[in-house]
N, CA, C and O of each residue as an XYZ file, in Angstrom:
464
protein
N     106.727    112.329    118.235
C     105.698    112.748    117.296
C     104.428    113.032    118.085
O     104.074    112.282    118.995
N     103.755    114.098    117.742
C     102.497    114.431    118.401
C     101.328    113.964    117.540
O     101.527    113.396    116.466
N     100.136    114.200    118.005
C      98.925    113.799    117.305
C      98.876    114.397    115.905
O      99.161    115.579    115.712
N      98.512    113.565    114.930
C      98.247    114.031    113.571
C      96.784    113.746    113.275
O      96.261    112.702    113.667
N      96.127    114.658    112.594
C      94.764    114.408    112.135
C      94.693    114.751    110.652
O      95.492    115.535    110.141
N      93.729    114.152    109.977
C      93.584    114.373    108.550
C      92.122    114.161    108.171
O      91.453    113.285    108.720
N      91.641    114.945    107.254
C      90.332    114.709    106.647
C      90.650    114.296    105.217
O      91.006    115.133    104.388
N      90.521    112.997    104.928
C      91.010    112.455    103.668
C      90.385    113.101    102.440
O      91.035    113.167    101.396
N      89.144    113.582    102.527
C      88.530    114.197    101.340
C      89.216    115.509    100.970
O      89.098    115.971     99.836
N      89.926    116.108    101.914
C      90.626    117.372    101.662
C      92.138    117.196    101.584
O      92.865    118.163    101.360
N      92.613    115.967    101.768
C      94.058    115.713    101.810
C      94.666    115.749    100.410
O      94.027    115.337     99.442
N      95.889    116.238    100.304
C      96.560    116.194     99.004
C      96.822    114.746     98.598
O      96.918    113.856     99.443
N      96.934    114.531     97.297
C      97.152    113.175     96.808
C      98.326    113.152     95.838
O      98.828    114.194     95.416
N      98.751    111.941     95.496
C      99.716    111.773     94.425
C      99.223    110.651     93.522
O      98.477    109.772     93.955
N      99.639    110.690     92.286
C      99.246    109.678     91.319
C     100.206    108.504     91.415
O     101.408    108.652     91.196
N      99.666    107.334     91.745
C     100.494    106.133     91.812
C     100.818    105.652     90.398
O     101.980    105.441     90.050
N      99.787    105.487     89.605
C      99.874    105.206     88.175
C      98.621    105.814     87.564
O      97.725    106.236     88.294
N      98.543    105.866     86.254
C      97.379    106.464     85.616
C      96.096    105.797     86.107
O      95.948    104.576     86.043
N      95.170    106.626     86.599
C      93.890    106.129     87.091
C      93.870    105.694     88.539
O      92.845    105.224     89.032
N      95.002    105.847     89.237
C      95.080    105.422     90.641
C      95.723    106.540     91.446
O      96.894    106.863     91.249
N      94.941    107.136     92.368
C      95.448    108.225     93.207
C      95.489    107.794     94.669
O      94.644    107.024     95.124
N      96.476    108.296     95.394
C      96.690    107.914     96.780
C      96.740    109.136     97.681
O      97.313    110.168     97.334
N      96.127    108.991     98.842
C      96.189    110.008     99.890
C      96.780    109.341    101.132
O      96.077    108.625    101.845
N      98.066    109.572    101.395
C      98.728    108.874    102.493
C      98.664    109.618    103.826
O      98.459    110.830    103.888
N      98.846    108.840    104.879
C      99.036    109.360    106.230
C     100.184    108.556    106.824
O     100.072    107.345    107.011
N     101.293    109.240    107.122
C     102.511    108.579    107.558
C     102.656    108.614    109.073
O     102.533    109.671    109.692
N     102.918    107.459    109.662
C     103.281    107.363    111.065
C     104.753    107.011    111.172
O     105.486    107.060    110.184
N     105.184    106.654    112.379
C     106.583    106.281    112.589
C     106.903    104.923    111.963
O     107.912    104.786    111.271
N     106.053    103.917    112.199
C     106.364    102.568    111.741
C     105.350    101.969    110.793
O     105.533    100.847    110.320
N     104.277    102.699    110.504
C     103.231    102.211    109.604
C     102.606    103.407    108.907
O     102.829    104.555    109.289
N     101.823    103.119    107.881
C     101.140    104.196    107.167
C      99.794    103.711    106.667
O      99.589    102.525    106.409
N      98.875    104.672    106.537
C      97.601    104.452    105.868
C      97.707    105.057    104.478
O      98.444    106.018    104.258
N      96.960    104.481    103.544
C      96.948    105.012    102.191
C      95.541    104.833    101.643
O      95.115    103.710    101.374
N      94.821    105.932    101.475
C      93.482    105.886    100.894
C      93.656    105.967     99.380
O      94.132    106.972     98.851
N      93.261    104.891     98.688
C      93.518    104.763     97.259
C      92.195    104.820     96.497
O      91.242    104.113     96.825
N      92.157    105.673     95.476
C      90.985    105.802     94.622
C      91.340    105.293     93.227
O      92.253    105.803     92.578
N      90.603    104.280     92.782
C      90.787    103.697     91.460
C      89.725    104.240     90.524
O      88.536    104.185     90.839
N      90.133    104.759     89.386
C      89.186    105.142     88.338
C      88.562    103.867     87.777
O      89.152    102.793     87.890
N      87.386    103.971     87.178
C      86.766    102.787     86.579
C      87.731    102.045     85.648
O      88.335    102.639     84.755
N      87.860    100.739     85.876
C      88.704     99.898     85.036
C      90.198    100.029     85.257
O      90.971     99.426     84.513
N      90.643    100.799     86.257
C      92.074    101.000     86.494
C      92.758     99.691     86.889
O      92.152     98.815     87.506
N      94.025     99.583     86.522
C      94.813     98.402     86.867
C      96.147     98.808     87.469
O      96.666     99.889     87.191
N      96.689     97.932     88.291
C      98.027     98.092     88.856
C      98.832     96.888     88.368
O      98.431     95.749     88.606
N      99.958     97.117     87.693
C     100.723     95.994     87.137
C     101.363     95.124     88.218
O     101.450     95.511     89.383
N     101.804     93.949     87.801
C     102.461     93.006     88.697
C     103.672     93.662     89.359
O     104.507     94.269     88.689
N     103.752     93.531     90.681
C     104.864     94.108     91.433
C     104.962     93.406     92.784
O     104.102     92.600     93.139
N     106.000     93.717     93.520
C     106.128     93.259     94.900
C     106.877     94.334     95.677
O     107.503     95.225     95.101
N     106.798     94.229     96.975
C     107.495     95.151     97.868
C     107.746     94.417     99.176
O     107.040     93.458     99.489
N     108.739     94.852     99.946
C     109.043     94.153    101.196
C     108.034     94.416    102.312
O     108.072     93.750    103.347
N     107.148     95.362    102.116
C     106.218     95.784    103.159
C     105.044     94.821    103.292
O     104.521     94.332    102.291
N     104.630     94.550    104.526
C     103.363     93.860    104.743
C     102.255     94.847    104.399
O     102.344     96.025    104.745
N     101.216     94.377    103.723
C     100.120     95.244    103.273
C      98.796     94.641    103.736
O      98.483     93.487    103.443
N      98.040     95.439    104.457
C      96.690     95.061    104.843
C      95.750     96.062    104.208
O      96.131     97.210    103.980
N      94.530     95.648    103.919
C      93.615     96.582    103.289
C      92.167     96.211    103.486
O      91.831     95.103    103.903
N      91.318     97.176    103.171
C      89.874     96.987    103.202
C      89.279     97.768    102.034
O      89.632     98.924    101.799
N      88.382     97.127    101.317
C      87.684     97.798    100.224
C      86.528     98.583    100.833
O      85.655     98.010    101.485
N      86.526     99.884    100.620
C      85.480    100.744    101.169
C      84.327    100.928    100.197
O      83.182    101.122    100.607
N      84.638    100.864     98.889
C      83.618    101.077     97.868
C      84.052    100.379     96.592
O      85.237    100.375     96.257
N      83.108     99.793     95.880
C      83.406     99.167     94.602
C      83.988     97.775     94.751
O      83.782     97.105     95.764
N      84.721     97.344     93.723
C      85.366     96.038     93.706
C      86.817     96.206     93.291
O      87.126     96.871     92.302
N      87.704     95.587     94.069
C      89.114     95.503     93.714
C      89.463     94.022     93.699
O      89.120     93.283     94.623
N      90.143     93.598     92.654
C      90.632     92.220     92.595
C      92.141     92.249     92.785
O      92.849     92.993     92.106
N      92.626     91.432     93.713
C      94.056     91.228     93.869
C      94.392     89.916     93.169
O      93.753     88.890     93.403
N      95.397     89.964     92.312
C      95.804     88.782     91.568
C      97.129     88.297     92.150
O      98.140     88.998     92.095
N      97.108     87.088     92.709
C      98.286     86.475     93.318
C      98.427     85.076     92.715
O      97.468     84.304     92.692
N      99.606     84.763     92.238
C      99.859     83.465     91.588
C      98.871     83.201     90.462
O      98.450     82.063     90.259
N      98.498     84.246     89.731
C      97.602     84.108     88.597
C      96.139     83.941     88.954
O      95.307     83.773     88.062
N      95.802     83.982     90.234
C      94.418     83.813     90.688
C      93.874     85.168     91.133
O      94.466     85.834     91.983
N      92.742     85.570     90.552
C      92.102     86.838     90.913
C      91.193     86.618     92.123
O      90.330     85.741     92.115
N      91.401     87.424     93.151
C      90.583     87.384     94.368
C      89.756     88.668     94.391
O      90.263     89.729     94.754
N      88.487     88.573     94.006
C      87.628     89.753     93.961
C      87.180     90.115     95.373
O      86.627     89.292     96.102
N      87.435     91.367     95.733
C      87.084     91.888     97.051
C      86.063     93.004     96.869
O      86.233     93.888     96.030
N      85.014     92.951     97.660
C      83.930     93.929     97.570
C      83.851     94.724     98.871
O      84.635     94.504     99.794
N      82.909     95.634     98.930
C      82.768     96.529    100.076
C      82.873     95.776    101.402
O      82.157     94.805    101.646
N      83.783     96.250    102.247
C      84.090     95.754    103.581
C      84.824     94.417    103.593
O      84.964     93.808    104.653
N      85.296     93.947    102.434
C      86.199     92.797    102.400
C      87.603     93.297    102.687
O      88.003     94.354    102.199
N      88.349     92.544    103.474
C      89.709     92.918    103.829
C      90.703     91.861    103.401
O      90.325     90.764    102.990
N      91.982     92.199    103.499
C      93.031     91.264    103.104
C      94.332     91.570    103.840
O      94.542     92.674    104.343
N      95.190     90.565    103.886
C      96.560     90.692    104.381
C      97.456     90.106    103.312
O      97.274     88.962    102.895
N      98.424     90.891    102.868
C      99.359     90.458    101.840
C     100.764     90.549    102.428
O     101.247     91.647    102.704
N     101.426     89.407    102.624
C     102.779     89.452    103.188
C     103.745     90.185    102.258
O     103.484     90.320    101.062
N     104.838     90.645    102.804
C     105.871     91.281    102.001
C     106.458     90.309    100.995
O     106.446     89.096    101.209
N     106.968     90.841     99.906
C     107.668     90.107     98.851
C     106.768     89.211     98.008
O     107.282     88.443     97.195
N     105.459     89.274     98.165
C     104.542     88.477     97.353
C     104.186     89.276     96.100
O     103.671     90.390     96.198
N     104.458     88.711     94.927
C     104.103     89.400     93.684
C     102.587     89.435     93.538
O     101.897     88.442     93.773
N     102.086     90.608     93.143
C     100.648     90.778     92.988
C     100.364     91.905     92.009
O     101.204     92.770     91.762
N      99.169     91.872     91.467
C      98.656     92.966     90.648
C      97.232     93.211     91.111
O      96.713     92.485     91.959
N      96.606     94.231     90.556
C      95.242     94.551     90.974
C      94.485     95.175     89.823
O      95.072     95.782     88.927
N      93.181     95.019     89.859
C      92.309     95.727     88.928
C      90.995     95.987     89.643
O      90.689     95.352     90.653
N      90.226     96.918     89.117
C      88.938     97.214     89.722
C      87.853     97.105     88.665
O      88.130     96.965     87.474
N      86.630     97.170     89.121
C      85.491     97.017     88.236
C      85.143     98.298     87.506
O      85.837     99.307     87.628
N      84.053     98.244     86.740
C      83.656     99.394     85.917
C      83.198    100.600     86.728
O      83.087    101.699     86.185
N      82.930    100.413     88.025
C      82.514    101.535     88.867
C      83.690    102.140     89.628
O      83.517    103.107     90.368
N      84.897    101.570     89.448
C      86.049    102.036     90.208
C      86.045    101.439     91.600
O      85.251    100.544     91.892
N      86.924    101.926     92.460
C      87.001    101.409     93.825
C      87.707    102.411     94.720
O      88.506    103.229     94.263
N      87.393    102.327     96.003
C      88.114    103.064     97.038
C      88.594    102.039     98.053
O      87.804    101.257     98.581
N      89.894    102.048     98.321
C      90.519    101.044     99.174
C      91.395    101.754    100.202
O      92.082    102.723     99.878
N      91.368    101.272    101.432
C      92.275    101.769    102.468
C      93.354    100.714    102.676
O      93.068     99.604    103.125
N      94.597    101.067    102.346
C      95.739    100.184    102.548
C      96.507    100.616    103.782
O      96.571    101.800    104.110
N      97.085     99.642    104.457
C      97.981     99.889    105.586
C      99.288     99.178    105.260
O      99.284     98.000    104.902
N     100.390     99.880    105.382
C     101.700     99.298    105.130
C     102.557     99.399    106.378
O     102.528    100.399    107.095
N     103.324     98.339    106.624
C     104.348     98.374    107.645
C     105.573     97.643    107.114
O     105.444     96.531    106.602
N     106.743     98.231    107.221
C     106.994     99.598    107.667
C     106.489    100.614    106.644
O     105.903    100.252    105.623
N     106.725    101.863    106.933
C     106.315    102.965    106.059
C     106.942    102.790    104.675
O     108.110    102.420    104.554
N     106.154    103.060    103.641
C     106.665    103.052    102.264
C     107.382    104.381    102.014
O     106.752    105.384    101.680
N     108.693    104.372    102.180
C     109.463    105.592    101.970
C     109.389    106.052    100.520
O     109.487    107.250    100.252
N     109.216    105.116     99.569
C     109.050    105.514     98.171
C     107.771    106.326     97.995
O     107.739    107.260     97.194
N     106.723    105.983     98.731
C     105.489    106.768     98.670
C     105.698    108.133     99.316
O     105.218    109.142     98.799
N     106.407    108.173    100.437
C     106.670    109.462    101.088
C     107.427    110.393    100.142
O     107.109    111.578    100.043
N     108.427    109.852     99.449
C     109.212    110.668     98.510
C     108.336    111.187     97.379
O     108.423    112.362     97.022
N     107.495    110.331     96.812
C     106.622    110.763     95.715
C     105.599    111.780     96.198
O     105.307    112.749     95.498
N     105.051    111.564     97.398
C     104.076    112.485     97.958
C     104.720    113.843     98.225
O     104.151    114.881     97.888
N     105.893    113.832     98.823
C     106.605    115.074     99.145
C     106.978    115.831     97.876
O     106.956    117.061     97.846
N     107.324    115.081     96.822
C     107.700    115.712     95.555
C     106.489    116.213     94.782
O     106.625    116.916     93.781
N     105.285    115.836     95.263
C     104.065    116.337     94.613
C     103.596    115.501     93.447
O     102.895    116.009     92.572
N     103.962    114.235     93.409
C     103.442    113.473     92.309
C     103.987    112.121     92.166
O     103.600    111.393     91.252
């Protein structure tokens, strides 16, 4: 694989769920995912085998693990091991979050490639 570059503001996106859009960048063994949450958007309880690291770039995102909401604000980061059930919500101003997954989320690649 050769060098890849991207300007995320111009990158195509896919809708993860209503109110949540993702702009991915795929590598061989990991991926970045710039996620934009509309005001008040939520992500339902789920889990995945991928390790997930992230940083809140703008707004507030709360990760809910074991029923406990962990509110993360600008420049707060997190590490979420694989297989941990979690949900998320954001505040009234929305949020922008950069997620990193390892290994690559092939389900995201398929949705991105399919255009939605």
